[in-house]
PAZAPA-4460 file (N, C-alpha, C; in steps of 0.05 Angstrom, whole numbers, plus 32768, in hexadecimal, padded with zeros to 4 digits):
% residues 238
    n_x    n_y    n_z   ca_x   ca_y   ca_z    c_x    c_y    c_z   seq   type   mol
   808B   8BA3   89A9   807A   8BAA   89BF   8086   8B9E   89D9     1      X     A
   8081   8BAB   89EF   808D   8BA2   8A08   8080   8B89   8A12     2      X     A
   808D   8B7C   8A26   8084   8B63   8A31   8067   8B65   8A3C     3      X     A
   8060   8B7D   8A47   8046   8B80   8A52   8030   8B7D   8A3E     4      X     A
   8037   8B80   8A24   8023   8B7E   8A0F   801F   8B62   8A04     5      X     A
   802D   8B4E   8A0E   802B   8B33   8A04   800E   8B29   8A06     6      X     A
   8000   8B2C   8A1C   7FE4   8B24   8A1D   7FD3   8B32   8A08     7      X     A
   7FD9   8B4B   8A03   7FCA   8B5A   89EE   7FCF   8B4D   89D3     8      X     A
   7FE8   8B46   89CD   7FEE   8B39   89B3   7FE1   8B1E   89B1     9      X     A
   7FDF   8B10   89C7   7FD1   8AF6   89C6   7FB3   8AFA   89C0    10      X     A
   7FA8   8B0F   89CC   7F8C   8B14   89C6   7F88   8B1D   89A9    11      X     A
   7F9C   8B2C   899F   7F9B   8B35   8983   7F9B   8B1D   8970    12      X     A
   7FAB   8B08   8977   7FAC   8AF0   8966   7F91   8AE2   8966    13      X     A
   7F84   8AE1   897E   7F6A   8AD5   897F   7F55   8AE5   8970    14      X     A
   7F57   8AFF   8973   7F44   8B11   8965   7F47   8B0E   8947    15      X     A
   7F60   8B0B   893E   7F65   8B08   8921   7F55   8AF1   8914    16      X     A
   7F50   8ADD   8924   7F40   8AC6   8919   7F23   8ACD   8915    17      X     A
   7F1A   8AE3   8922   7EFE   8AEB   8921   7EF8   8B02   890E    18      X     A
   7F0D   8B0D   8901   7F09   8B23   88EF   7EF8   8B1B   88D8    19      X     A
   7EE4   8B2B   88D3   7ED1   8B27   88BD   7EDC   8B35   88A4    20      X     A
   7EE6   8B25   8891   7EF2   8B31   8879   7EDE   8B3B   8865    21      X     A
   7EC4   8B39   886C   7EB0   8B45   885B   7EAC   8B63   8863    22      X     A
   7EBA   8B6B   8878   7EB9   8B87   8881   7ED6   8B91   8882    23      X     A
   7EDB   8BAB   8881   7EF6   8BB5   8882   7F04   8BAC   889B    24      X     A
   7F1B   8BA0   8898   7F2A   8B96   88AF   7F35   8BAD   88C1    25      X     A
   7F3B   8BC3   88B4   7F47   8BDA   88C4   7F34   8BE3   88DA    26      X     A
   7F1A   8BE4   88D3   7F06   8BED   88E7   7F04   8BDA   88FF    27      X     A
   7F05   8BC0   88F9   7F04   8BAC   890F   7F1E   8BAE   8920    28      X     A
   7F34   8BB1   8913   7F4E   8BB2   8921   7F4F   8BCC   8932    29      X     A
   7F45   8BE2   8927   7F43   8BFB   8935   7F34   8BF7   894F    30      X     A
   7F1C   8BEA   894E   7F0C   8BE6   8966   7F1A   8BD6   897B    31      X     A
   7F29   8BC1   8972   7F37   8BB0   8984   7F4D   8BBF   8993    32      X     A
   7F5D   8BCE   8983   7F74   8BDD   8990   7F69   8BF3   89A2    33      X     A
   7F54   8C01   8998   7F48   8C17   89A8   7F3F   8C0C   89C3    34      X     A
   7F31   8BF5   89C4   7F28   8BE9   89DD   7F40   8BE2   89EF    35      X     A
   7F55   8BD9   89E3   7F6D   8BD2   89F3   7F7A   8BEB   89FF    36      X     A
   7F79   8C01   89F1   7F84   8C1A   89FB   7F72   8C25   8A11    37      X     A
   7F58   8C25   8A0C   7F45   8C30   8A20   7F45   8C1F   8A3A    38      X     A
   7F48   8C05   8A37   7F48   8BF3   8A4E   7F63   8BF2   8A5C    39      X     A
   7F77   8C00   8A50   7F92   8C02   8A5B   7FA2   8BE7   8A58    40      X     A
   7F98   8BD5   8A46   7FA9   8BBE   8A3F   7FC2   8BC9   8A31    41      X     A
   7FBE   8BDE   8A21   7FD5   8BEC   8A15   7FD7   8C07   8A24    42      X     A
   7FED   8C0B   8A31   7FEF   8C22   8A43   7FFC   8C3A   8A36    43      X     A
   7FF7   8C52   8A41   8003   8C6A   8A37   8021   8C68   8A34    44      X     A
   802C   8C6F   8A1D   8048   8C6E   8A18   8052   8C54   8A0D    45      X     A
   8040   8C40   8A0A   8049   8C26   8A01   804B   8C25   89E2    46      X     A
   8060   8C18   89D8   8064   8C15   89BC   8050   8C01   89B0    47      X     A
   8045   8C08   8998   8034   8BF6   898A   8042   8BEE   8970    48      X     A
   8048   8BD4   896D   8056   8BCB   8955   8042   8BC3   893F    49      X     A
   8043   8BD3   892A   8032   8BCE   8913   8036   8BB2   8907    50      X     A
   804F   8BAA   8905   8056   8B90   88FA   804C   8B79   890C    51      X     A
   8051   8B7C   8926   8048   8B67   8939   802A   8B63   8938    52      X     A
   801C   8B7A   8937   7FFF   8B78   8936   7FF5   8B6B   891C    53      X     A
   8001   8B73   8906   7FF9   8B67   88EC   7FFC   8B49   88EC    54      X     A
   8013   8B40   88F8   8018   8B24   88F9   8004   8B15   890B    55      X     A
   7FFD   8B21   8922   7FEB   8B15   8934   7FCE   8B15   8929    56      X     A
   7FC6   8B2A   891C   7FAB   8B2B   8910   7FA9   8B1A   88F7    57      X     A
   7FC0   8B14   88EB   7FC0   8B04   88D3   7FB8   8B14   88BA    58      X     A
   7FC0   8B2E   88BA   7FB9   8B40   88A4   7FD3   8B4E   889B    59      X     A
   7FD0   8B5D   8885   7FE7   8B6E   887C   7FE9   8B86   888F    60      X     A
   7FFE   8B95   888C   8002   8BAC   889D   7FEF   8BC3   8896    61      X     A
   7FE4   8BC3   887E   7FD3   8BD9   8876   7FBB   8BDE   8888    62      X     A
   7FAA   8BCA   888E   7F93   8BD0   88A0   7F9C   8BD7   88BC    63      X     A
   7FB2   8BCD   88C5   7FBD   8BD4   88E0   7FC5   8BF2   88DF    64      X     A
   7FD3   8BF9   88CA   7FDC   8C15   88C7   7FC4   8C28   88C6    65      X     A
   7FB0   8C20   88B7   7F98   8C31   88B5   7F8A   8C34   88D1    66      X     A
   7F89   8C1F   88E0   7F7E   8C20   88FB   7F8E   8C32   890D    67      X     A
   7FA8   8C31   890B   7FBA   8C41   891C   7FB8   8C5F   8914    68      X     A
   7FB4   8C64   88FB   7FB1   8C80   88F2   7F97   8C8C   88FD    69      X     A
   7F82   8C7C   88FD   7F68   8C85   8908   7F6B   8C8A   8926    70      X     A
   7F79   8C78   8934   7F7E   8C7C   8951   7F8E   8C95   8956    71      X     A
   7FA2   8C9A   8945   7FB2   8CB2   8947   7FA1   8CCB   8944    72      X     A
   7F8F   8CCB   8930   7F7E   8CE2   892B   7F6B   8CE8   8943    73      X     A
   7F65   8CD3   8952   7F53   8CD6   8969   7F63   8CDC   8982    74      X     A
   7F7D   8CDB   8981   7F8E   8CE2   8998   7F96   8CCB   89A9    75      X     A
   7F91   8CB2   89A0   7F98   8C9B   89B0   7FB5   8C92   89AC    76      X     A
   7FC0   8C97   8995   7FDC   8C90   898F   7FEB   8CA7   8983    77      X     A
   8005   8CA5   8983   8016   8CB9   8977   802D   8CAC   8968    78      X     A
   8034   8CB6   8951   804A   8CAC   8941   8063   8CBC   8946    79      X     A
   8078   8CAF   894F   8091   8CBC   8953   80A4   8CB5   893D    80      X     A
   80AC   8CC8   892D   80BE   8CC3   8915   80D6   8CB2   891D    81      X     A
   80DB   8C9E   890D   80F2   8C8C   890F   80F0   8C7A   8928    82      X     A
   80DA   8C7C   8937   80D8   8C6C   8950   80C0   8C59   8950    83      X     A
   80A9   8C62   8945   8092   8C51   8944   8079   8C5F   894F    84      X     A
   8064   8C4E   8953   804A   8C58   895D   8047   8C51   897A    85      X     A
   803F   8C64   898A   803D   8C60   89A7   8021   8C68   89B0    86      X     A
   8018   8C5B   89C6   7FFF   8C63   89D2   8003   8C7F   89DF    87      X     A
   7FF2   8C91   89D9   7FF5   8CAD   89E3   7FF3   8CAE   8A02    88      X     A
   8003   8CBE   8A0E   8001   8CC4   8A2A   7FEA   8CD8   8A2E    89      X     A
   7FE0   8CD8   8A47   7FCA   8CEB   8A4D   7FD4   8D08   8A4B    90      X     A
   7FC4   8D19   8A40   7FC9   8D36   8A40   7FB3   8D43   8A51    91      X     A
   7FBB   8D50   8A67   7FA7   8D5E   8A77   7F99   8D73   8A68    92      X     A
   7FA8   8D82   8A57   7F9B   8D97   8A48   7F86   8D8C   8A35    93      X     A
   7F8C   8D76   8A27   7F79   8D6A   8A15   7F61   8D5E   8A23    94      X     A
   7F66   8D52   8A3A   7F50   8D47   8A4A   7F3D   8D5D   8A53    95      X     A
   7F48   8D72   8A5D   7F37   8D88   8A67   7F28   8D97   8A50    96      X     A
   7F36   8D99   8A39   7F29   8DA6   8A22   7F13   8D94   8A18    97      X     A
   7F18   8D7A   8A17   7F03   8D67   8A0E   7EEB   8D68   8A20    98      X     A
   7EF0   8D69   8A3A   7ED9   8D6B   8A4D   7EC9   8D84   8A49    99      X     A
   7ED7   8D9B   8A44   7ECA   8DB4   8A3F   7EB8   8DB3   8A26   100      X     A
   7EC3   8DA8   8A11   7EB4   8DA5   89F8   7E9C   8D93   89FB   101      X     A
   7EA1   8D7C   8A09   7E8B   8D69   8A0D   7E74   8D75   8A1D   102      X     A
   7E7B   8D84   8A32   7E66   8D90   8A42   7E56   8DA4   8A32   103      X     A
   7E64   8DB4   8A22   7E56   8DC8   8A11   7E42   8DBA   89FF   104      X     A
   7E4A   8DA4   89F3   7E39   8D96   89E0   7E23   8D85   89EE   105      X     A
   7E2B   8D77   8A02   7E18   8D64   8A0F   7E04   8D72   8A21   106      X     A
   7E0B   8D89   8A2B   7DF7   8D99   8A3A   7DE1   8DA3   8A26   107      X     A
   7DEA   8DAA   8A0E   7DD7   8DB2   89FA   7DC5   8D9B   89F2   108      X     A
   7DD1   8D83   89F0   7DC2   8D6B   89E9   7DAC   8D66   89FD   109      X     A
   7DB2   8D65   8A17   7D9D   8D5E   8A2B   7D89   8D75   8A2E   110      X     A
   7D92   8D8E   8A28   7D7F   8DA4   8A29   7D69   8DA0   8A14   111      X     A
   7D72   8D99   89FC   7D5F   8D94   89E6   7D4D   8D7C   89EC   112      X     A
   7D58   8D67   89F7   7D48   8D50   89FD   7D34   8D55   8A14   113      X     A
   7D3C   8D65   8A27   7D29   8D6C   8A3D   7D12   8D7E   8A34   114      X     A
   7D17   8D8D   8A1F   7D02   8D9F   8A15   7CEC   8D8F   8A08   115      X     A
   7CF3   8D78   89FD   7CDE   8D66   89F1   7CE4   8D49   89FA   116      X     A
   7CDC   8D43   8A13   7CE1   8D28   8A1E   7CD5   8D12   8A0C   117      X     A
   7CE5   8CFD   8A09   7CDC   8CE5   89F9   7CDB   8CCD   8A0C   118      X     A
   7CC4   8CC1   8A0E   7CC0   8CA9   8A1F   7CD2   8C92   8A15   119      X     A
   7CD4   8C8F   89FB   7CE4   8C79   89F0   7D02   8C7D   89F6   120      X     A
   7D0B   8C96   89F4   7D27   8C9C   89FB   7D2D   8C96   8A18   121      X     A
   7D1B   8C9F   8A29   7D1E   8C9A   8A46   7D20   8C7C   8A4B   122      X     A
   7D0E   8C6C   8A3E   7D0E   8C4F   8A42   7D29   8C43   8A39   123      X     A
   7D32   8C4B   8A21   7D4C   8C41   8A17   7D63   8C48   8A29   124      X     A
   7D63   8C61   8A33   7D78   8C6A   8A45   7D78   8C5A   8A5F   125      X     A
   7D60   8C55   8A6A   7D5E   8C45   8A82   7D68   8C28   8A7E   126      X     A
   7D63   8C1E   8A66   7D6D   8C02   8A60   7D8B   8C01   8A5F   127      X     A
   7D98   8C17   8A54   7DB5   8C18   8A53   7DC0   8C19   8A70   128      X     A
   7DB4   8C29   8A81   7DBD   8C2C   8A9D   7DBA   8C12   8AAC   129      X     A
   7DA4   8C03   8AA6   7DA0   8BE9   8AB3   7DB7   8BD6   8AAB   130      X     A
   7DBF   8BD7   8A92   7DD6   8BC6   8A89   7DF0   8BCF   8A97   131      X     A
   7DF2   8BEA   8A9A   7E0A   8BF4   8AA8   7E0C   8BEA   8AC4   132      X     A
   7DF5   8BE9   8AD1   7DF4   8BE0   8AED   7DFE   8BC3   8AEE   133      X     A
   7DF6   8BB3   8ADB   7DFF   8B97   8ADB   7E1D   8B96   8AD5   134      X     A
   7E27   8BA7   8AC4   7E44   8BA8   8ABE   7E53   8BB0   8AD7   135      X     A
   7E48   8BC3   8AE6   7E55   8BCC   8AFF   7E56   8BB6   8B14   136      X     A
   7E40   8BA7   8B16   7E3F   8B90   8B29   7E54   8B7B   8B22   137      X     A
   7E5A   8B78   8B08   7E6E   8B65   8AFE   7E8A   8B71   8AFE   138      X     A
   7E8C   8B8A   8B05   7EA5   8B99   8B05   7EB2   8B97   8AE9   139      X     A
   7EA2   8B9A   8AD5   7EAB   8B99   8AB9   7EAE   8BB6   8AAF   140      X     A
   7EC6   8BC2   8AB4   7ECA   8BDE   8AAE   7EC8   8BE4   8A90   141      X     A
   7ED2   8BD2   8A80   7ED1   8BD7   8A63   7EB4   8BD7   8A59   142      X     A
   7EA4   8BC4   8A61   7E88   8BC3   8A59   7E79   8BDB   8A65   143      X     A
   7E7F   8BE2   8A7E   7E72   8BF9   8A8A   7E77   8C13   8A7A   144      X     A
   7E90   8C16   8A71   7E97   8C2D   8A62   7E8A   8C2D   8A46   145      X     A
   7E89   8C15   8A3A   7E7C   8C13   8A20   7E5E   8C1B   8A22   146      X     A
   7E52   8C13   8A38   7E36   8C1A   8A3C   7E33   8C38   8A43   147      X     A
   7E48   8C43   8A50   7E48   8C60   8A54   7E48   8C6F   8A39   148      X     A
   7E59   8C65   8A27   7E59   8C71   8A0C   7E3E   8C6E   89FF   149      X     A
   7E32   8C56   8A02   7E18   8C51   89F6   7E03   8C64   8A01   150      X     A
   7E04   8C6A   8A1A   7DF1   8C7C   8A28   7DF3   8C98   8A1B   151      X     A
   7E0C   8CA2   8A19   7E10   8CBD   8A0E   7E09   8CBE   89F0   152      X     A
   7E10   8CA9   89E1   7E0A   8CA8   89C5   7DEC   8CA7   89C0   153      X     A
   7DDE   8C99   89D2   7DC0   8C98   89D0   7DB4   8CB4   89D3   154      X     A
   7DBE   8CC3   89E6   7DB4   8CDE   89EB   7DB9   8CF0   89D3   155      X     A
   7DD2   8CF1   89CA   7DD9   8D03   89B4   7DCC   8CF9   899A   156      X     A
   7DCA   8CDF   8996   7DBE   8CD4   897E   7DA0   8CDC   897D   157      X     A
   7D94   8CE0   8993   7D77   8CE7   8994   7D72   8D03   898A   158      X     A
   7D87   8D13   8989   7D83   8D2F   897E   7D83   8D2F   8960   159      X     A
   7D8E   8D1A   8954   7D8F   8D19   8937   7DA7   8D28   892B   160      X     A
   7DB8   8D34   893C   7DCE   8D43   8933   7DE7   8D31   8931   161      X     A
   7DEC   8D26   8919   7E01   8D13   8916   7E1D   8D1F   891A   162      X     A
   7E21   8D38   8911   7E3B   8D44   8914   7E42   8D48   8932   163      X     A
   7E2E   8D4E   8942   7E33   8D51   895F   7E3C   8D36   896A   164      X     A
   7E2F   8D20   8962   7E38   8D06   896C   7E55   8D00   8965   165      X     A
   7E5C   8D07   894C   7E78   8D02   8943   7E8C   8D13   8953   166      X     A
   7E84   8D2C   8959   7E96   8D3E   8967   7E9A   8D34   8984   167      X     A
   7E85   8D2B   8991   7E87   8D21   89AC   7E98   8D08   89AC   168      X     A
   7E95   8CF6   8999   7EA4   8CDD   8998   7EC2   8CE3   8995   169      X     A
   7EC9   8CF8   8985   7EE5   8CFF   8981   7EF1   8D0B   899A   170      X     A
   7EE2   8D1D   89A7   7EED   8D2A   89BF   7EF0   8D18   89D7   171      X     A
   7EDE   8D05   89DA   7EDF   8CF4   89F2   7EF7   8CE1   89F1   172      X     A
   7F05   8CDF   89DA   7F1C   8CCD   89D8   7F31   8CD4   89EE   173      X     A
   7F33   8CED   89F4   7F47   8CF6   8A08   7F3F   8CF0   8A24   174      X     A
   7F25   8CE9   8A28   7F1A   8CE4   8A43   7F17   8CC6   8A48   175      X     A
   7F15   8CB6   8A33   7F0D   8C9A   8A36   7F1E   8C8A   8A49   176      X     A
   7F38   8C8C   8A46   7F4A   8C7B   8A57   7F49   8C85   8A74   177      X     A
   7F47   8C9F   8A78   7F44   8CA9   8A93   7F2A   8CA0   8AA0   178      X     A
   7F15   8C9F   8A90   7EFB   8C96   8A99   7EFD   8C79   8AA2   179      X     A
   7F0B   8C69   8A92   7F0E   8C4D   8A98   7F1D   8C49   8AB3   180      X     A
   7F33   8C58   8AB6   7F42   8C56   8ACF   7F31   8C5F   8AE7   181      X     A
   7F20   8C73   8AE3   7F11   8C7E   8AF9   7EFC   8C6A   8B03   182      X     A
   7EF4   8C57   8AF2   7EDF   8C44   8AFA   7EE9   8C31   8B10   183      X     A
   7F04   8C30   8B14   7F0F   8C1F   8B29   7F11   8C2F   8B43   184      X     A
   7F09   8C48   8B43   7F08   8C58   8B5B   7EF0   8C50   8B6C   185      X     A
   7EF2   8C50   8B86   7EDD   8C48   8B97   7EC3   8C58   8B92   186      X     A
   7EAD   8C4A   8B8D   7E93   8C57   8B8A   7E8E   8C64   8B6F   187      X     A
   7EA1   8C61   8B5C   7E9E   8C6F   8B42   7E87   8C63   8B32   188      X     A
   7E83   8C49   8B32   7E6D   8C3D   8B24   7E53   8C4A   8B2E   189      X     A
   7E50   8C4B   8B48   7E37   8C55   8B53   7E33   8C72   8B4C   190      X     A
   7E48   8C82   8B4C   7E45   8C9E   8B46   7E3C   8CA2   8B29   191      X     A
   7E48   8C93   8B16   7E40   8C95   8AFA   7E24   8C8D   8AF6   192      X     A
   7E1C   8C77   8B02   7E00   8C6D   8AFF   7DEC   8C82   8B0A   193      X     A
   7DF3   8C8D   8B21   7DE2   8CA2   8B2D   7DDF   8CBA   8B1B   194      X     A
   7DF6   8CC2   8B0F   7DF5   8CD9   8AFE   7DE5   8CD4   8AE4   195      X     A
   7DE8   8CBC   8AD9   7DD9   8CB5   8AC1   7DBB   8CB5   8AC7   196      X     A
   7DB3   8CAA   8ADE   7D97   8CAA   8AE6   7D8C   8CC6   8AE9   197      X     A
   7D9D   8CD8   8AF4   7D95   8CF4   8AF8   7D90   8D02   8ADD   198      X     A
   7DA1   8CFB   8AC9   7D9E   8D06   8AAE   7D83   8CFD   8AA2   199      X     A
   7D7E   8CE3   8AA5   7D65   8CD7   8A9A   7D4D   8CE4   8AA7   200      X     A
   7D4D   8CE7   8AC1   7D37   8CF2   8AD0   7D32   8D0F   8AC7   201      X     A
   7D47   8D1E   8AC3   7D44   8D3A   8ABB   7D37   8D3C   8A9F   202      X     A
   7D40   8D2A   8A8D   7D34   8D2A   8A72   7D16   8D22   8A74   203      X     A
   7D11   8D0D   8A84   7CF6   8D02   8A87   7CE3   8D18   8A92   204      X     A
   7CED   8D27   8AA5   7CDD   8D3C   8AB2   7CD9   8D55   8AA0   205      X     A
   7CEA   8D57   8A8C   7CE8   8D6F   8A7A   7CF5   8D87   8A86   206      X     A
   7D07   8D83   8A9A   7D14   8D9A   8AA6   7D2F   8D9F   8A99   207      X     A
   7D30   8DB5   8A8A   7D49   8DBB   8A7C   7D5F   8DC2   8A90   208      X     A
   7D58   8DD1   8AA5   7D6C   8DD9   8AB9   7D77   8DC1   8AC7   209      X     A
   7D66   8DAE   8ACE   7D70   8D96   8ADB   7D81   8D85   8AC9   210      X     A
   7D7A   8D84   8AAF   7D8A   8D75   8A9C   7DA5   8D81   8A99   211      X     A
   7DA6   8D9B   8A97   7DC0   8DA9   8A95   7DD2   8DA3   8AAD   212      X     A
   7DC6   8DA6   8AC5   7DD5   8DA2   8ADD   7DDF   8D85   8AE0   213      X     A
   7DCE   8D72   8AD8   7DD5   8D55   8ADB   7DEB   8D4E   8AC7   214      X     A
   7DEA   8D58   8AAF   7DFF   8D51   8A9B   7E19   8D5F   8AA3   215      X     A
   7E18   8D78   8AAC   7E30   8D86   8AB4   7E3E   8D78   8ACB   216      X     A
   7E2E   8D70   8ADF   7E39   8D61   8AF6   7E47   8D48   8AED   217      X     A
   7E3A   8D3A   8ADA   7E45   8D20   8AD0   7E60   8D24   8AC2   218      X     A
   7E61   8D38   8AB0   7E7A   8D3C   8AA1   7E90   8D49   8AB0   219      X     A
   7E89   8D55   8AC7   7E9E   8D62   8AD8   7EA9   8D4E   8AEC   220      X     A
   7E9F   8D35   8AEB   7EA9   8D20   8AFD   7EC7   8D1C   8AF9   221      X     A
   7ED0   8D21   8AE0   7EEC   8D1B   8ADA   7EFF   8D2D   8AEA   222      X     A
   7EF6   8D44   8AF4   7F07   8D54   8B04   7F10   8D45   8B1D   223      X     A
   7EFE   8D35   8B29   7F05   8D26   8B41   7F1B   8D11   8B3A   224      X     A
   7F19   8D05   8B23   7F2D   8CF2   8B1B   7F48   8CFF   8B17   225      X     A
   7F48   8D16   8B0A   7F61   8D24   8B04   7F6E   8D30   8B1D   226      X     A
   7F60   8D30   8B33   7F6C   8D3A   8B4C   7F82   8D26   8B56   227      X     A
   7F7F   8D0D   8B4F   7F91   8CF8   8B5A   7FA0   8CE9   8B45   228      X     A
   7F94   8CE5   8B2D   7FA0   8CD4   8B19   7FBD   8CDC   8B11   229      X     A
   7FC2   8CF6   8B0B   7FDD   8CFD   8B03   7FF3   8CF6   8B17   230      X     A
   7FED   8CF8   8B31   8001   8CF2   8B45   8002   8CD3   8B4A   231      X     A
   7FEB   8CC6   8B46   7FEC   8CA8   8B4A   7FF9   8C9A   8B32   232      X     A
   7FF7   8CA6   8B1A   8002   8C99   8B02   8010   8CAE   8AF1   233      X     A
   8026   8CBA   8AFA   8034   8CCE   8AEB   803E   8CC4   8AD0   234      X     A
   8043   8CAA   8ACE   804E   8C9E   8AB6   8039   8C9E   8A9F   235      X     A
   8020   8CA3   8AA5   800B   8CA3   8A90   8009   8CBF   8A83   236      X     A
   8015   8CD3   8A8F   8010   8CEF   8A85   8028   8CFA   8A77   237      X     A
   8023   8D0D   8A65   8038   8D1A   8A56   8048   8D2C   8A69   238      X     A
***
């Protein structure tokens, strides 16, 4: 791994001391590496050394390999024959396709929720947004994004359609790192919070049309990011 990844390897060594061996190590390692990729500690195009990670985590290569395979299936990493495993670069086509699929699914989600408003769901969603506001005030982009995921998972989970939740989780993999970078844009925290509140209000009011409009606006926010990101960071893109 490159010199830039030394802090990541040091964190991996510390994390290795916390691995709970009563649970599958591969799942815990997957979560750690995924967070590092999403937070851009591991950057697009960077080599990931299976052996170095196994040594730092204090495990065999098997759970690390299993974690990297899962990351590859989700589009976070790619295996180059005879060269190794690398963090995937951004693909505009995949990002835009993922946004399209997410909008189709999540618009349907909020439509269903607005048809039968739930006071308990609204309260839970408001609590998540309150936590997001605190994360924004602390400029904690990774926590803010984790709470963003929690917000959307809460909505889709309330429909009871588990396959839909799994599909959304898989598709958003191509958007996650871009979303993280976008949080450092001026005013982005405020825009996301405002959009989440609009979604909650639409569901609370029972307005399907408002819910559809609010979710569409929220998921199309990425277009603004993609207007500048490829030129600002061409090294991140295929």
